N, C-alpha and C positions, 0 to 999 in steps of 0.2 A: 700327822695329819691324813696321810696317803693310807695307813694301816686302818684310821677309823672310816675313810670312805670303802677300802676293800671290804672292811667287815659291815657295812651298811648294804653293799651289794649283795654278799653271801645272804644278807638277812632278808633282803626285799627278795632274790631268787627263790628262797625256803618259804617265804608268806606266798609269793607268788605260784607257787607249784602247789600250794594247796587249796589257793582260789581258784587254779585253773581246772584241779579236779575235779570241784563243786559246779564250775562252769559247763563241764562237757554235760553233766546231767540236763541242765538248762537249756542247753544248743539243741543236745539229741530230743529230747520230748518236743521243743519248738520247731525242730526241722521234721518232725514226724508227724505231731499233731495240731503245728501251730497254737499252741498252750504254752503260757507263762507260768510253770509251776510254783509258786510260791511258798509251799511246803517244804522245796527242796532242802531249805537251808534247816530245817527241823531234822530232816533226815542224816544230815552231817553232824548234828548234835547227838541224835541217837545211837550213831556210829562212834562217835567219844565215849558214851555211856556203855553203849557193850563191848568195847575194848577193855574199858575197866573189869566189867562183869565177866568176861570170858578169862582176861588176865585172872582174876581172884578165882576162879574155878582151878585153873591149869597148873599155878604156881606152887599148891599144896601139895598136887599129885606128887606121887615118889619118883624122884628121878628127873622132874621136869626143872627143877634148879639148875642142875648140871649140864642143862642145852638149852640155854635162853633163845638160840636163833630159831630152835623149833617151836617153843612156847610163843615167839614173836608171829611167826608164820601161821600158826595155828590160830593167832589171836585176829588178825587180820580177815583169814580166811573165814570164819566164823563171824566176823561182825560184818563182812563182806554179803555172804547166803544170808544172814537174818535181814538184813535191810533191804535185800534185793526181793525178800519175802513181804517187807512194807510195802516197797515200792510197786509189788504185782498188787498187794489188797488194796492201796491207794487208787491205782487204774481202775480197778473193777468197782468199789465203791462208790466213789467220789466224781470219778469223768467219764468214765462209759455211758452210764444214764444218762448224763448230758452231750452226749457228741453232738446229737443233732440240735440242741437248745441254742438260743440266744450266747453270742461269744462270751457276753459278762458271766453267764451263770457259772461256767469251769471257774471263771479268773475268782469269784466269790466264794464259791466251792474250795478252791485253792486256800485261800485266807484260811476257810472254816477249818479245815486240815491243819493248818498250821498252828492255829490256837490249840486245835484238840490235843495234837504232839506235843506242845509246850506244858500245857497242863497235865496231861497222861505222866509225862516223867516226873514233872513238879512233885504231882502227888505219890508216885511209886517210889520214886528218888530222894525227893526231900528238895528243900530250896536251897539249901548249904552247897557249895564248892564239893566237888568229889576228886581226888587225889588222885593221879595215875602214878602208881608204883613205880618207882624206878628199876631199869634192867639193868644189869652189870655190862650189857654187850653194847649198850649206847652211851658211852659215857659223857659230861657236858666239858671236858676237856678240850682244848682247842689244839690243832697241828703248830707246832714254833714256826714250819716254813709258809702256811697259810692260815687267816684266820677264820677258819671253818670247823663245827664242832662235829662229833660222830654222829649225833642225831641230823644235824643239818645235815650232811653227808649222805644219810640213810634216806632223808626225804626226800632228797634232790632225785637220786638214783630211782628211789622206788617209784617218783612220780612220772621221771621220766621213760622207766619200765612200762607201768601203767598207760601211759600215752601212747606210747608205742605199739603197745598189742591194741589199743582200741583201734587205731587207724589200720594195722593190717587185717583186723576184725572187720571192720567197715568196707574194706576198699578190696581184700582179696580173697571173702569166704562167701558161701552161698547164702546165709541170713544176712550178710552185710550189704550184697547186693537189693535183696529183699526189702531191706531197710532204706535204701536209696531209692529204689522204685515206689515205696508207699510215699515217700518225703514228696516225691514228686506230683505224684497223683494217685489217692490211695484208692479209687475207685477203679480206675483204668489198671490197679496193681492186683487188686481184688478179682476182677473179669479175666486176667489173665492166670489167676490161681495162685495168687501170694495169700497167705493167709493172714490177712492185715491184723486182726484181734491179737495174734498169736506175737506177729510182729511188734505191736504195741506193747505189749505184757515186757516183752523182753527190751525193749528200749526204758522202760521204767526200772526192770530189774538191773541194767546194767548202769544205768544214771544213778541208781540209788547205792549200788555196791562202791559206784567209785567215789562216791560223797562220803561213803561210811570209811573208807578208806584214807578221805582227807581227813575226816573227825579225829579216827586213831591217831592220825600223825599229827595232828593239832594238840590233842590231848598228851602225846608224848613230848611235843616241844613246849607246851607253856605247863605243863605238870599239873592242871586242874582243868577242869569240865563245870558249865553250869547248865541247867535247862533253859536260858534265853539266850546262849552262845551261837546259836542258829540264825537267828534273826539278822544282825548285822551281819555276819558272815556269808549269808546267804544272799543280803542285799547286794554285798561287795562282790560275790561271783557273779550274780546278774549284773553289775556295771561290768564286770569283766566279758561277758558274754555279749553284750553290747558293746563295748570297746572293740572286738575281735570281730565282731558281725554274727549277730543272734543266727543261728541257723547252720554254722560254719565251725566245724571241729578244730581247723588248724587256728582259726580264728580266736577259738575260745581258751585253747592252750596260750596262744602269743599274749592277748589280753590280758589272761589272770598274771602271765610273769611280768607284762608293763606296769599291770595295777600294783603287785607288791614290789615293785621298784619304784614307783611314784611313791606309795606310800613309807616305804621303808626312809629313802631319802627326803623326803617332807619333814618327815620325824626328826630325823637327825640336822637336818640345816634348817629349818623352819620354825617348827613349833611341834612338839610332841603331844600337846593338848588338843590340836585339830588334826590329829592322825586319822580319825572315820572321816573328817570333812574332804580331803585330798582327794579319797575314791569319791565322792557323789560331787565332787565339782569336775573331776574327770567326766562322770556321767551327765552332767549337764552340757558339758562342752561338747561331748560326742554327738547329744542329742538335737544341739542346735546347728553345729558345722558340719556333722559326718553321720546323721541318723543310720546310715547302712552299716557305720562301722567299717573297719581295714578291710574285712574281706567279704563282707556282705554284698549279697546283688541287689540293684536298684531294681525295685518293683513298681 
């Protein structure tokens, strides 16, 4: 019984780490632009497909199969950079022209971008599941002393590292200060010399890169991808962002972890058929009883 509980805790932490990476993109964009980017889940989905694509390109290269660690690093970097480009294009084409429009206009545009990305991947990659090739570096065997696999250990450590780097970037660098200034008052920041358009592009690029990293991790963990996988994952990450407090980076991290634990424990001890329902029940309860989330400021 204790082993089962520990296993579900590890599963929940692993799932929550992926949700946290996606939720960070939601909360960063909202903090700077006050926009809920509902196409963000599709960036996560495309990150998973990009991981398979770049892995297929790198593994046949002579000598690469003998260096799986290097292959994995390159897959993450290439997927993140490509998705960052998608994020910049999305901001420039779908959101910047609507920056001064009614608040509903960019929301409708985000839903349109989400549908476009889904159909784009379906038409170019097909509607069948894509298999993520197994890497010998990351086995599925469990540690005899603790119920955690190599893949889970890798996802947890990588997610914590990425979240730590993001926190240092936002709080300790010049661009991070500019990002926080733009989030507080974009017009005043612009008058003080902050290049707000550049900061917005950077925010979309970083959020998209984190979502892509989460997509590659999910593809490695589950072994398959599908063109519709981004919708539910994106909604759960949005739930995590709301739970932590939309606009709060630490809140997005903690909200993702908590949501993963709720989903994993609920599936194990209540019903696996309502796995997705537990996440959205959390969203309903948070909106009713604490709409600002755990770390959100009352406004």
